[in-house]
A tleap script that builds the chain and sets N, CA, C and O, in Angstrom:
source leaprc.protein.ff14SB
mol = sequence {
  NMET GLU LYS ILE ALA PRO VAL LEU SER ALA
  GLY ASP TYR SER GLU GLU VAL ILE GLY GLU
  ASP ILE ILE ASP SER HIE MET LYS ARG HIE
  VAL MET GLY ARG GLU VAL THR VAL ALA ILE
  THR ASN GLY ARG LEU ASP PHE GLY GLN TRP
  GLU GLN ILE ILE TYR GLY GLU PHE ASP GLY
  GLY ARG ALA LYS GLN VAL LEU VAL LYS ILE
  ILE GLY CGLU
}
set mol.1.N position { 110.319 120.007 87.684 }
set mol.1.CA position { 109.058 120.468 87.829 }
set mol.1.C position { 108.274 120.742 86.320 }
set mol.1.O position { 107.069 120.522 86.190 }
set mol.2.N position { 108.997 121.171 85.383 }
set mol.2.CA position { 108.351 121.273 84.043 }
set mol.2.C position { 107.557 120.005 83.465 }
set mol.2.O position { 106.603 120.078 82.691 }
set mol.3.N position { 108.082 118.910 83.942 }
set mol.3.CA position { 107.566 117.631 83.556 }
set mol.3.C position { 106.197 117.588 84.311 }
set mol.3.O position { 105.204 117.214 83.686 }
set mol.4.N position { 106.113 117.883 85.375 }
set mol.4.CA position { 105.004 117.515 86.224 }
set mol.4.C position { 104.008 118.750 86.085 }
set mol.4.O position { 102.799 118.541 85.986 }
set mol.5.N position { 104.495 119.949 86.080 }
set mol.5.CA position { 103.601 120.931 85.740 }
set mol.5.C position { 104.179 121.692 84.507 }
set mol.5.O position { 105.003 122.518 84.900 }
set mol.6.N position { 104.046 121.701 83.286 }
set mol.6.CA position { 104.593 122.249 82.242 }
set mol.6.C position { 104.217 123.764 82.126 }
set mol.6.O position { 103.135 124.041 82.645 }
set mol.7.N position { 104.816 124.669 81.618 }
set mol.7.CA position { 104.449 125.974 81.362 }
set mol.7.C position { 103.246 125.977 80.450 }
set mol.7.O position { 103.315 125.416 79.357 }
set mol.8.N position { 102.113 126.603 80.865 }
set mol.8.CA position { 100.760 126.751 80.438 }
set mol.8.C position { 100.530 128.225 79.847 }
set mol.8.O position { 101.206 129.147 80.303 }
set mol.9.N position { 99.598 128.456 78.854 }
set mol.9.CA position { 99.119 129.524 78.529 }
set mol.9.C position { 97.612 129.823 78.876 }
set mol.9.O position { 97.037 128.850 79.365 }
set mol.10.N position { 96.965 130.786 78.752 }
set mol.10.CA position { 95.680 131.115 78.997 }
set mol.10.C position { 94.647 130.447 78.113 }
set mol.10.O position { 93.446 130.554 78.360 }
set mol.11.N position { 95.128 129.737 77.052 }
set mol.11.CA position { 94.135 129.182 76.060 }
set mol.11.C position { 92.890 128.476 76.714 }
set mol.11.O position { 91.758 128.746 76.314 }
set mol.12.N position { 93.069 127.738 77.538 }
set mol.12.CA position { 91.730 126.994 78.137 }
set mol.12.C position { 91.466 127.642 79.563 }
set mol.12.O position { 90.927 126.965 80.439 }
set mol.13.N position { 91.817 128.852 79.773 }
set mol.13.CA position { 91.392 129.209 81.055 }
set mol.13.C position { 90.939 130.972 80.470 }
set mol.13.O position { 91.477 131.476 79.484 }
set mol.14.N position { 89.918 131.657 81.280 }
set mol.14.CA position { 89.520 132.720 81.226 }
set mol.14.C position { 90.328 133.618 82.052 }
set mol.14.O position { 90.641 133.419 83.226 }
set mol.15.N position { 90.638 134.636 81.317 }
set mol.15.CA position { 91.588 135.739 81.864 }
set mol.15.C position { 90.793 136.414 82.848 }
set mol.15.O position { 91.531 137.239 83.388 }
set mol.16.N position { 89.611 136.460 83.353 }
set mol.16.CA position { 88.829 136.925 83.997 }
set mol.16.C position { 89.099 136.384 85.428 }
set mol.16.O position { 89.114 137.023 86.480 }
set mol.17.N position { 89.330 134.920 85.202 }
set mol.17.CA position { 89.514 134.015 86.663 }
set mol.17.C position { 90.804 134.072 86.832 }
set mol.17.O position { 91.092 134.409 87.981 }
set mol.18.N position { 91.869 133.842 86.023 }
set mol.18.CA position { 93.290 133.881 86.404 }
set mol.18.C position { 93.906 134.749 85.392 }
set mol.18.O position { 93.624 134.473 84.226 }
set mol.19.N position { 94.600 135.629 85.579 }
set mol.19.CA position { 95.436 136.625 84.729 }
set mol.19.C position { 96.373 135.615 83.949 }
set mol.19.O position { 97.010 134.772 84.580 }
set mol.20.N position { 96.454 135.709 82.535 }
set mol.20.CA position { 97.407 135.035 81.879 }
set mol.20.C position { 98.713 134.988 82.106 }
set mol.20.O position { 99.353 134.043 81.644 }
set mol.21.N position { 99.328 135.964 82.833 }
set mol.21.CA position { 100.890 135.919 83.140 }
set mol.21.C position { 100.963 134.921 84.320 }
set mol.21.O position { 102.061 134.432 84.585 }
set mol.22.N position { 99.930 134.599 85.013 }
set mol.22.CA position { 100.131 133.900 86.461 }
set mol.22.C position { 99.493 132.444 86.414 }
set mol.22.O position { 99.293 131.809 87.449 }
set mol.23.N position { 99.211 131.994 85.254 }
set mol.23.CA position { 98.543 130.577 85.115 }
set mol.23.C position { 99.628 129.647 85.344 }
set mol.23.O position { 99.311 128.642 85.980 }
set mol.24.N position { 100.627 129.729 85.037 }
set mol.24.CA position { 101.844 128.819 85.255 }
set mol.24.C position { 102.134 128.817 86.561 }
set mol.24.O position { 102.054 127.732 87.137 }
set mol.25.N position { 102.494 129.894 87.254 }
set mol.25.CA position { 102.901 129.703 88.747 }
set mol.25.C position { 101.782 129.421 89.698 }
set mol.25.O position { 102.077 129.226 90.877 }
set mol.26.N position { 100.463 129.376 89.299 }
set mol.26.CA position { 99.456 128.781 90.190 }
set mol.26.C position { 99.484 127.526 90.110 }
set mol.26.O position { 99.300 126.887 91.146 }
set mol.27.N position { 99.730 126.806 88.813 }
set mol.27.CA position { 99.591 125.503 88.831 }
set mol.27.C position { 100.876 124.803 89.539 }
set mol.27.O position { 100.714 123.763 90.177 }
set mol.28.N position { 102.227 125.438 89.402 }
set mol.28.CA position { 103.249 125.102 90.006 }
set mol.28.C position { 102.942 124.936 91.372 }
set mol.28.O position { 103.116 123.843 91.911 }
set mol.29.N position { 102.386 126.169 92.150 }
set mol.29.CA position { 102.289 126.148 93.423 }
set mol.29.C position { 101.312 125.033 93.864 }
set mol.29.O position { 101.656 124.526 94.932 }
set mol.30.N position { 100.565 124.692 93.507 }
set mol.30.CA position { 99.469 123.486 93.570 }
set mol.30.C position { 100.127 122.556 93.573 }
set mol.30.O position { 99.866 121.775 94.488 }
set mol.31.N position { 100.979 122.247 92.861 }
set mol.31.CA position { 101.938 120.901 92.909 }
set mol.31.C position { 102.792 121.104 94.092 }
set mol.31.O position { 102.778 120.296 95.020 }
set mol.32.N position { 103.435 122.012 94.092 }
set mol.32.CA position { 104.447 122.105 95.329 }
set mol.32.C position { 103.772 122.333 96.497 }
set mol.32.O position { 104.376 121.574 97.256 }
set mol.33.N position { 102.868 122.903 97.198 }
set mol.33.CA position { 101.987 123.096 97.789 }
set mol.33.C position { 102.514 124.154 98.733 }
set mol.33.O position { 103.668 124.534 98.535 }
set mol.34.N position { 101.782 124.717 99.798 }
set mol.34.CA position { 102.280 126.175 100.369 }
set mol.34.C position { 102.332 126.008 101.803 }
set mol.34.O position { 102.029 127.029 102.420 }
set mol.35.N position { 102.667 124.887 102.582 }
set mol.35.CA position { 103.109 124.774 103.772 }
set mol.35.C position { 103.858 123.457 103.867 }
set mol.35.O position { 103.804 122.525 103.064 }
set mol.36.N position { 104.594 123.542 105.028 }
set mol.36.CA position { 105.344 122.314 105.589 }
set mol.36.C position { 105.268 122.254 106.904 }
set mol.36.O position { 105.001 123.209 107.633 }
set mol.37.N position { 105.548 120.905 107.324 }
set mol.37.CA position { 105.594 120.546 108.958 }
set mol.37.C position { 106.626 119.793 109.090 }
set mol.37.O position { 106.894 118.808 108.403 }
set mol.38.N position { 107.342 120.308 110.129 }
set mol.38.CA position { 108.739 119.626 110.422 }
set mol.38.C position { 108.795 119.385 111.935 }
set mol.38.O position { 108.050 120.156 112.541 }
set mol.39.N position { 109.358 118.673 112.581 }
set mol.39.CA position { 109.539 118.351 113.757 }
set mol.39.C position { 110.845 119.019 114.206 }
set mol.39.O position { 111.839 119.088 113.484 }
set mol.40.N position { 110.751 119.612 115.719 }
set mol.40.CA position { 111.815 120.224 116.154 }
set mol.40.C position { 112.235 119.394 117.560 }
set mol.40.O position { 111.486 119.225 118.522 }
set mol.41.N position { 113.600 118.929 117.436 }
set mol.41.CA position { 114.007 118.210 118.435 }
set mol.41.C position { 115.155 118.768 119.249 }
set mol.41.O position { 116.265 118.902 118.732 }
set mol.42.N position { 114.900 119.122 120.606 }
set mol.42.CA position { 116.271 119.654 121.238 }
set mol.42.C position { 116.572 121.250 120.702 }
set mol.42.O position { 117.659 121.817 120.811 }
set mol.43.N position { 115.452 121.777 120.152 }
set mol.43.CA position { 115.723 123.094 119.781 }
set mol.43.C position { 116.202 123.065 118.200 }
set mol.43.O position { 116.634 124.105 117.702 }
set mol.44.N position { 116.129 122.032 117.538 }
set mol.44.CA position { 116.743 122.047 116.101 }
set mol.44.C position { 115.779 121.642 115.213 }
set mol.44.O position { 114.768 121.172 115.736 }
set mol.45.N position { 115.811 121.700 113.838 }
set mol.45.CA position { 114.986 121.036 112.856 }
set mol.45.C position { 115.280 119.764 112.933 }
set mol.45.O position { 116.471 119.472 113.041 }
set mol.46.N position { 114.315 118.747 112.899 }
set mol.46.CA position { 114.715 117.356 112.905 }
set mol.46.C position { 114.561 116.766 111.588 }
set mol.46.O position { 113.492 116.211 111.334 }
set mol.47.N position { 115.528 116.810 110.670 }
set mol.47.CA position { 115.332 116.276 109.362 }
set mol.47.C position { 116.066 114.979 109.227 }
set mol.47.O position { 117.086 114.738 109.872 }
set mol.48.N position { 115.497 114.112 108.333 }
set mol.48.CA position { 116.118 112.997 108.011 }
set mol.48.C position { 117.550 113.414 107.113 }
set mol.48.O position { 117.989 114.548 106.923 }
set mol.49.N position { 118.002 112.361 106.730 }
set mol.49.CA position { 119.383 112.538 105.986 }
set mol.49.C position { 119.101 113.291 104.633 }
set mol.49.O position { 119.843 114.179 104.214 }
set mol.50.N position { 117.980 112.866 103.993 }
set mol.50.CA position { 117.849 113.671 102.765 }
set mol.50.C position { 116.906 114.776 102.573 }
set mol.50.O position { 116.656 115.355 101.517 }
set mol.51.N position { 116.296 115.041 104.023 }
set mol.51.CA position { 115.206 116.038 103.859 }
set mol.51.C position { 115.613 117.375 103.956 }
set mol.51.O position { 116.704 117.527 104.506 }
set mol.52.N position { 115.009 118.436 103.555 }
set mol.52.CA position { 115.170 119.931 103.566 }
set mol.52.C position { 113.979 120.530 103.012 }
set mol.52.O position { 113.108 119.919 102.394 }
set mol.53.N position { 113.994 121.753 103.270 }
set mol.53.CA position { 112.757 122.511 102.801 }
set mol.53.C position { 113.279 123.748 101.692 }
set mol.53.O position { 114.155 124.603 101.818 }
set mol.54.N position { 112.430 123.471 100.674 }
set mol.54.CA position { 112.780 124.099 99.235 }
set mol.54.C position { 111.610 125.138 99.128 }
set mol.54.O position { 110.453 124.737 98.999 }
set mol.55.N position { 111.885 126.352 99.177 }
set mol.55.CA position { 111.002 127.470 98.694 }
set mol.55.C position { 111.069 127.703 97.404 }
set mol.55.O position { 112.175 128.061 97.001 }
set mol.56.N position { 110.019 127.589 96.447 }
set mol.56.CA position { 110.060 127.668 95.068 }
set mol.56.C position { 108.945 129.257 94.767 }
set mol.56.O position { 107.744 129.381 95.007 }
set mol.57.N position { 109.676 130.020 94.323 }
set mol.57.CA position { 108.870 131.466 93.488 }
set mol.57.C position { 108.803 131.339 92.304 }
set mol.57.O position { 109.793 131.437 91.578 }
set mol.58.N position { 107.517 131.074 91.844 }
set mol.58.CA position { 107.080 131.055 90.115 }
set mol.58.C position { 106.429 132.177 89.997 }
set mol.58.O position { 105.952 132.397 88.884 }
set mol.59.N position { 106.258 132.993 90.857 }
set mol.59.CA position { 105.218 134.273 89.962 }
set mol.59.C position { 106.217 135.623 90.248 }
set mol.59.O position { 105.702 136.629 90.734 }
set mol.60.N position { 107.543 135.600 89.952 }
set mol.60.CA position { 108.344 136.906 90.145 }
set mol.60.C position { 108.854 137.179 91.539 }
set mol.60.O position { 108.248 136.618 92.452 }
set mol.61.N position { 109.737 137.848 91.800 }
set mol.61.CA position { 110.345 138.119 92.896 }
set mol.61.C position { 109.239 139.245 93.548 }
set mol.61.O position { 108.605 139.983 92.794 }
set mol.62.N position { 109.090 139.292 94.903 }
set mol.62.CA position { 108.473 140.402 95.718 }
set mol.62.C position { 108.548 139.932 97.194 }
set mol.62.O position { 108.788 138.811 97.642 }
set mol.63.N position { 108.287 141.046 97.794 }
set mol.63.CA position { 108.409 140.964 99.289 }
set mol.63.C position { 107.309 139.790 99.787 }
set mol.63.O position { 106.133 139.768 99.424 }
set mol.64.N position { 107.876 138.918 100.603 }
set mol.64.CA position { 107.076 137.826 101.042 }
set mol.64.C position { 107.032 137.737 102.478 }
set mol.64.O position { 107.987 138.202 103.102 }
set mol.65.N position { 105.862 137.098 103.235 }
set mol.65.CA position { 106.080 136.900 104.774 }
set mol.65.C position { 105.990 135.344 104.949 }
set mol.65.O position { 105.305 134.572 104.277 }
set mol.66.N position { 106.761 135.069 105.914 }
set mol.66.CA position { 106.992 133.595 106.515 }
set mol.66.C position { 106.038 133.645 107.801 }
set mol.66.O position { 106.051 134.546 108.640 }
set mol.67.N position { 105.340 132.696 107.805 }
set mol.67.CA position { 104.589 132.605 109.423 }
set mol.67.C position { 105.282 131.229 109.969 }
set mol.67.O position { 105.293 130.288 109.175 }
set mol.68.N position { 105.791 131.058 111.106 }
set mol.68.CA position { 106.456 130.059 111.553 }
set mol.68.C position { 105.469 129.515 112.936 }
set mol.68.O position { 105.686 130.102 113.996 }
set mol.69.N position { 104.844 128.867 112.931 }
set mol.69.CA position { 103.729 128.200 114.014 }
set mol.69.C position { 104.396 127.230 114.896 }
set mol.69.O position { 104.601 126.174 114.296 }
set mol.70.N position { 104.827 127.225 116.180 }
set mol.70.CA position { 105.126 126.264 116.897 }
set mol.70.C position { 104.171 125.681 117.710 }
set mol.70.O position { 103.622 126.365 118.574 }
set mol.71.N position { 103.866 124.389 117.541 }
set mol.71.CA position { 102.663 123.498 118.471 }
set mol.71.C position { 103.585 122.795 119.193 }
set mol.71.O position { 104.627 122.331 118.730 }
set mol.72.N position { 103.128 122.695 120.568 }
set mol.72.CA position { 103.660 121.822 121.518 }
set mol.72.C position { 104.612 122.629 122.320 }
set mol.72.O position { 104.799 123.826 122.100 }
set mol.73.N position { 105.173 122.002 123.193 }
set mol.73.CA position { 106.270 122.499 124.051 }
set mol.73.C position { 107.440 123.095 123.476 }
set mol.73.O position { 108.345 123.504 124.203 }
savepdb mol mol.pdb
quit
């Protein structure tokens, strides 16, 4: 991840727009995305051999909510 979105400082960004301490985490979140869509077959997650869901927290630990939306039958 550091090769794709290296640690950044506030140098080129206004602290009024993005706080200096969270610029790095925002950039990494943009690379990783914030949602995933997976198939469910016979009531189980339908992953390929090398597929998995990975959650990355780049802005420090805090309480999070997860929304699971099932579309279809």
